[in-house]
N, C-alpha and C positions, 0 to 999 in steps of 0.2 A: 505371446503376440495377440493383441486383439485383431479383430478383421478391421480391414481399410474399407470405408463405405464408398460406393460408386459415385462420380462427381454429380449424377443427377439426385442424389439424396437432398432432402431438406437440410437448410443450414440454421444453426442455433442463430438467437437473434444478434443483431448487429446495429451500431449507431448510423443513422442515415446523414452520410458526410455530404458536403456542400458541394452542390454540381453549377453553380454560377456564382460570379462576385457578389459580395453581401453588401459592401459599403460600411460606411461609419454605424447608421441606425440599423441596418441588418446584423452587424457584427455584435452590436450590443444586445439585440433581441437574441440572437443565437447564444451569445456567451452566458447570458443569464439564464437561458433555458437549458444549455447542455453546453459545455465548452469545446467538447470534441465536434460539435457541429461547424465549429469556426474552421476545421479541417477541410481542405477540397479532396473530393475523392481521387482527383488526380494525383494526390500525394502517396497513394498506395501503388504508384506506377513509376513516379519521378525520384531522382535523387535529391533533388534540392528546389523549393520555391521560393521567391522573394517577391516583395511587394510593399506598398505603402499605405497604411490606414492611420492618419495622422501621423505615425512616424515609421521609419524603415524597419522592415522584419525579414527574417530568413527562416524556411521551415526546412529541416535537416532530415532526410532519411538515408542518407549515404553511411553506410558503416565507417568508412575512413574518416569522413568530416565529423561524425559523432565521437569517434576515438579521438580526434584533435579537441574537440571541445570539452568532453569529460576527462580526458587523461593528460594528452600532450601539451596541451595549452590551456589547462584548466584555470589558472590564475587569472586569465584573461576573460574569464566568463562566470562570475558569480551569479548567485541566484538573481532573479528579477527582481526589479522594484515592485511589481503587483504582488510577488510572492510574499516579500517582506513585509507588505502592508497589511497583507490577510493575516500573518501568522505571528509576526512579533508582538503585537498586543497579548497574545495568549502564551508564548513560549519564549519571550525575551530574546536574548542572543545567545542562544542554546546552539546545540551542534547543528541543527537542522537549517539554520539561517545565518549562523556566523560565518564570517568570512577572514582569510587571511592568517596573521598570527593567533587571533583569538579563539578561531576555529580549531587550528592546530593544535595547541596545547589541550583543548577539551578532548579532541579526537584521541590524542596520546593517553589521556588520561583514561577513558572510557573505554578504549579497546580491548584491555584486559578483561573486563567485565563480562564481555560476551565470547569468551574464549571458549572453545569447544568443551572443555571439562565444566566450566560454569554453567552452559547452556545445558549440558546433558543432566546436571545435578537438579534441573528446575523442571525435568520431565515429569516427575511424579503429581506435579499441580497440574499439568496438561492433562494427565491420565484421569485425575479426581474431576477435572471440569468435564472430559467425555463421558465419565460416568454419570454426572448430574444432568447432562443434556439428554442422555440416552433415557433418563427416568421421568424428564418431563415430556418426551414425546408418546402420544397416544395411538396406538395401531389403530386403522380404520378411519381416522380423522386427516383432515388437511392441516397443515401448519406452516407458519410464515418461517421457513428455514433461516433465511437472512436475520431475522430478530432473533432467534435461537442462537446462531452463531455470535451475534453481537453480545449477547449475554454471555455465552460461553468464553469467548476471549477477553471480555472484559473482568470476567472473575479471575481468569488466568494472569492478566498483567497486573492487577491490582493486588493478586496473592503474591507474586513474585517481586513486587515493587514495595509494598507496604505491608507484609506478612503480618498479620495479628495486630495492626495498628489501629488502636480504638479512636484515635484522634482523626482518623481518615473516614469522612462520610462517603463511602463509595457511590451511593445513589445520587448525592448530591453533586458529585465531580462528575459523574456520568452524563447527568441531566445538564449540567452548565457547558461541556463540551460538546454535546449534539445541539444546544441551542446556539452556541457560539459558530459552529460550522454551518448550521442552517441560515444564520443572518449575516455571516461576514465572508462567506467564500464565493458569493457570486460576483461577477465582473461588474464594475460601474462605467458609467459613461466615461468618467475622468480617467479610468484606467485605460479604455479603447484610444482616447486623445492623447494618451501620454503626459497627463499632468503629472508635476512633481509630486514628491511622497508628502511635503509639507501641507499641500492642499486637501483638506478634510473631506474624507468621503463620509456624507452624511449616514450613510447605512451601516457603517463599522463605528459609529460612535454610540449606538444604543445598546451595545451588549456588554459594556466594561464591567459594570456591577457583578454580573454573574463570575466572570473569570477572576475578578478581584477577591471575591469570595472563596473560589477555588483556591487561588493562590494562598489565601490565608490558611485555609484548611492544611493544604501541603507544608506550609511552614512550621504549623502546629505538629504535624506528624512528623516531620525533621527533628524538631526541638524535642520532642517526647523520645524519640530514638536514641539522641545524644545522651539523654538521661537514663536511659533503660538499658543502653549497650547493645551489642550486635546480635541478632538472631542466629540460632543453629539449626540448621545450616543457614549461612549468610543469604539476605536476599539481595535485589539489585541496589536499594538504598545503601545496605551495608558496604557492598562492594564498592558502589561509588564514593561513599564517605570515606572509606579506607584508601581509594586511589590517589595516587599524585602522578603529575606530569614527570616522566623520567628524566628529562633533560633540565627543567627549572625547579622540580621539586615543588610546584604550586597545587595546592589543594582546592577543591570547589567551595565556596562560600554558601552559605544557607540558600540565597537567592539563585546562584548558579546550579546548585543541587535542585531545586524547585523547577526551574525552567527545564533542565535536562530530564527529570523525571516525567512531568507533563508532557514533555516531546515523546518519552518512551510509552506513556499511557496512551496518548492520542494514536500515534503510528502504531504501536504493538497490538492494539485491539483492532482498530479500525481496517488495517491492510487484511490482517489474517482473516477477519470475519468475512471480508469482501472475497477473498481467495477460496474460502470453504462455501460460501454462499453459492458463488459462480460455479465452483467444481459440482456441487450436488445437483444445480439446474442441469448441468451438461451429463452427468449420470442419468438423470432422469430423461434426458433428451435421448440418449443412446442406451437403451436397455441391455445390449449385449455386453458394451465395455463394463457397465454397472455389474452385471452378473459376473463377468470375469473378475473383477475386483473383489467382489464378495467372496468368490471362491478362494482367492488369494488371502485375503483378511481372515476367513475362519479357520483356514488351514494353519495360518500363523498364530491365530489369537484363541481359538476355542470359544468359550464363553467369557473370557476376561476381556477388560480394555486393554489397548495399545499401550506400550511403554517405550521407553527408547532402545531398549534392547531388541525390540521387534522391526526397526526400520529397515535392515538390511533384508527383511523376508517380505518386504512390501513395496517391490519397485514398481508395480503398475500404480498403485496408489499414488506413489510419487510421481509418475508420469502425469496422472491425471491432474495433480496439482500443477505440475509445469505448464502444462497445456492451458489449464485456467487462467494461468498467470499470462500466458501468451495471448490469449483470446480478449481477456478483460483484465489488464493490468491495472492494479489499484492507481499507480502514479502514472496515468496514461497521457499526460501532457505537462511537460516541463518547459521553464522559460528562462533564459538566461540573458545577461545583458552585457555586452561589448564594452571593455574597457580601454580597447586600443584598437588600431586597424589591424585587419587580418584578411586572410581569404580563404574561402570555403568552396570547395567544387569549382573553382575558378571565378566566384563572385567576390566581389569587392566588400567587405564587412567594414563598417565604420565606427568610430567610437560612439556608444548610444544606441546603436542598432539593438534590437531584439532578435535574440535567436531562439527559435522554438523547437524543441525536440518532442515530435508527436509519437510518443512510444506505441499508442495505439496503431497509427498508419505504419510505424516500422514492422511491427509484430504481424500485420496484414498485407505486407508488401509483396505483390505479384512477381517480382524479380528475386525475392530473397525466400520466398516459402511456397512449396507446392500447395495447391488448393488453400489459399491462406484463411479462409472463412470456414473451413471445415473444422470438425471436432476430431482429431487424430493423435492420441494420446502417444502412439508408438514413434511420433516424430523424436521423440526423448529415450529411445531405447539407448541410444548412446549419446549422451550430452555432449562428449568432446567433438563430436561430427558437426555440431551446430557453431558456426563462426561467432565469436565473443560478441561483436557488436550489430548481430542480427537480433539479439535477444537479451532485452535489458529491463526485467522487470524491476530489480533492485538498483537501476544505476551501474555505475563502473567509475573505475578511477579512485582516487584517494577519497571520493566522498560517496563511493559504493555504501549502501545502506547497512549501517553497523550491526543491524539486528536480523539479518537476512536468514542466517542459520536458526535463530530463535524462531522466526515465523514459519520456516518449512519445517521444523522439527513438531510444531505444534499442530499445523495443519494435517500432517501425514498422520499423527496419533489420533486425532479427532475424526478425521475422514474415515479412516480405516475402523475405527470402533464402530461408527454409525453404520457403514456398510456392511459389516459382519453380521449387525443385529436388525436392521430395516431394510425394506426395499421402498423406494422413492418413484412416483410417477407424477407426470405433469397434470396440472389441474387446466382443463381445457378453458381457453380463453383468458388464461391469468400468467402467461409467459411475462417475465420480468423485462424492463425497457431499460438498457444500458443508458444512464445519465451521468454525465461528470460535473461535479460542481468542485469540490476539492479534491475528491476521489471517484473513481469509477463504478457507481453504485447502482443496484437493481431497483429502479423505481417501481413502486408498487409492491416491492418484496419478491421472495422466492417462495412463492406458494406450490407445495407439492403435497400429495397423498403418501400417507406413512403406513406401511404395513410391515409386519413380521416377516424378518427374511425366512 
């Protein structure tokens, strides 16, 4: 057990939530600066908020209402129009944005790919990435650990997706994805006003060329794999190519394979890199927790990097990951569009209303968590004691993140390896700023001093 800090202890960085009505223009400015600044501070105390900013919206923090939206009445709440406008040009009608029957058959086909056995078999790739990032860190110098985690997790996802694929230009794909997110993910005035999808958002018309090039690279890699045959052991591409919908027997076309692989690449490295970056910041913020985790990791690992067999011996490392996901969930702000009338927390929901799921506010809700803004990994000593809809870093229901076990395994392997070998300390004046555009990123990076353990 790590010690529980007093309530008067300094708190890790947090988002300055709204304390006054923003209006249309204020909402646009906040949304383009940091989507989470659209969330009122009162959302961390209330079960539901409703209002109108060009269109009706409801913001849910009540666990029972969240359960209804994500599980019990999920068909009535598909992903919002804005989410699809942002992501569809990059990842088509893949698992992340598809709805209804189109989503269902893809989910049935892809689910076996992320079985426990398949995910565990990919652990050596994660261990190798942990070794490489360890070799890049220079003791006695400051480093941007977020950049390092992005590099490491992109190495992992590209290795397990297109292992050994010479037709896959990793650097070009990484650059195109980063550029697409930077240029396309900011809220536009038309989004705030609720304009229909067919009205063009000019800011999202400028980056088509880079993503089209990326799609051609991915198509080429898929075609080459078909000619070469499956790898041994199989990677994600092989497993998806071999998969079929158990009900219809349908298999993915090249286009469907490509869109889903790009989804896994984007989600599979971005979210884990964010989790690791924030976890390292929190360890530097609380040296006592960091030291306890180091002792645990060194006892389990000695001089070697972590592997999948070490996970049971790393419970504190896992709790740090869980707490980082609570405090800085990568998917911190979700939105759905109601397809039919409903009722949530006694409020009328009409067809076309926007239903917002502010996961950041849920995870810091004062009625659901003790000292919600404090870093306390031991909240997760017994994860079963945490009610399910109080903690949703990966969503829930039939659309729960398909790669959650992959991400958690990777995060613990890399974090334990780093903590066993290095000490991390904050750089004065360079704490990260949590800013959400598409995901909750540390603006300015996670700059930490690195020293040998």
